[in-house]
C-alpha positions, 0 to 999 in steps of 0.5 A: 451488455450486462454491467460487470460486478465490481469486486470491491467490498465496502463496509462502514465501521461503527466502533473501535472494537470492529478494528480489533476484531478485524485485526484478530481475524486478518492481521496475524496471518501474514496474508492480508496487506493493509493501506490507510488513506486519509480521504475515503473518496481516494482510489488506490492509485500510485503517485506517478500516475496521479502526477501524470494525470495532473500535468497531462503527461502521456503514460508512455512517457512515464518509463522515461521519467522513471529511468531519469529519476533513478539515474539522477538519484544514483549520481548524487545519492552518495552525498546524502546516503551513508550507505547507498544501494548498489547500482543494480538494486533498482527496487531499493533506489525506488523505495528511497524515492518513495520514502522521501516524498518522490513520485514512483509506481510503488504503492505503500502497504503494511502487514499491520492493520493498526499501522494502516489505521494510523496512516488513515487517521493521522491527517484525516479531515473527513471520512477516512478509509482502510484498504485490505488485499489478500496476498494470495488473491494477488499472487494466485493468477501468477505461474510458478515464475512469478510468485514469492511476494518478495521473500526470495523464491516462488511458491515452489522454492525454485523460480525467481522471486517477485523482487527479482522479476521486478528488478528485471521489469525496471531494468528492461522497461518491460510492460507487465500487467501484473501487480507484485508484492515486494520489499527491497532486500535492505529495509530502512528503519521506517520500513521496519517500524511500519511493517512496510511492504510495497505493491508494484504494478508491472505496467506504467501504461495501465492504472493500478486498478487495471493491473490489480484486476489482471492479478485477480484473475481478470475479476473487475476491480474499480477503486474509483467507482461504486463498491458493493456495500455490506454491513460488518457481519456480512463482511466477516462472513465474506472474508473467509474464502478466496473471493478475489475482493478488494476490501474498503473500510470507511472510518467516519470522522466521529470515531477518529479521535477515539481511535487515535487515542486507542492507537496512542495507548498501543504506542502506534504513533508518528514517533514510533513509526518514524523513529527520528526527530521528524517523527517525534515532532509529528507525534506532538500534533496529536496533542493539538488535535486532542485538545483538552479531551485527552490531555 
């Protein structure tokens, strides 16, 4: 049997100008979603699946774990939250768990390539990676009851939104193989600053790759495996069509300090992306990393 083509396209970046060119081509359309990861070897994987693998928790148990986390947060959340979500707003509760270091099925993305670049570089110790996914590739396999990307309605303006579908999946414990693009109705200050959006795999018994492959119309996506390696000019050419590709941009360590300088000049720092005292203190760590080179 012939080996299936892995629909992951990988390109090694060699200059900041390539980030700028990609941001101009992809970042202004509201079509591409981006994620930065500090280690280029890491696949796209939700934390709840990673924790299950680490501690040998069977995947069918994760639904019970999710129900338990939501129940416990709803019971005590009023002690910590001045304006907690409504009891039926499960996606917003999951986002709270996600953004306070909990383990959920959500995978954080952003509409901004530059913001994703910051998250890739902030704690990198070696080669880092930027991931890019096309919104319409993810939504393209869905019938009219499932589109909408969390914006309120489907592509026809009539059916339930992705947010409504996801709320039902959480509430009923449905095993749905698709990936949904969602944001909660209420956005916290960090989500606004980061132009944040989440990818929600409808199944807790499948890997993120398996769900993404289903949403890509059955095209094989393996972010754990070997990708198709191309040069930058070829990448630019390939991004023009609907090819159902997951794009991985590798940032070598030698470029990272200069790229962080460029992001700082653009006011993309921990202080702006985390608009509180913790974010400001995180931003000061850059001064240590830069040393005398840029101070």
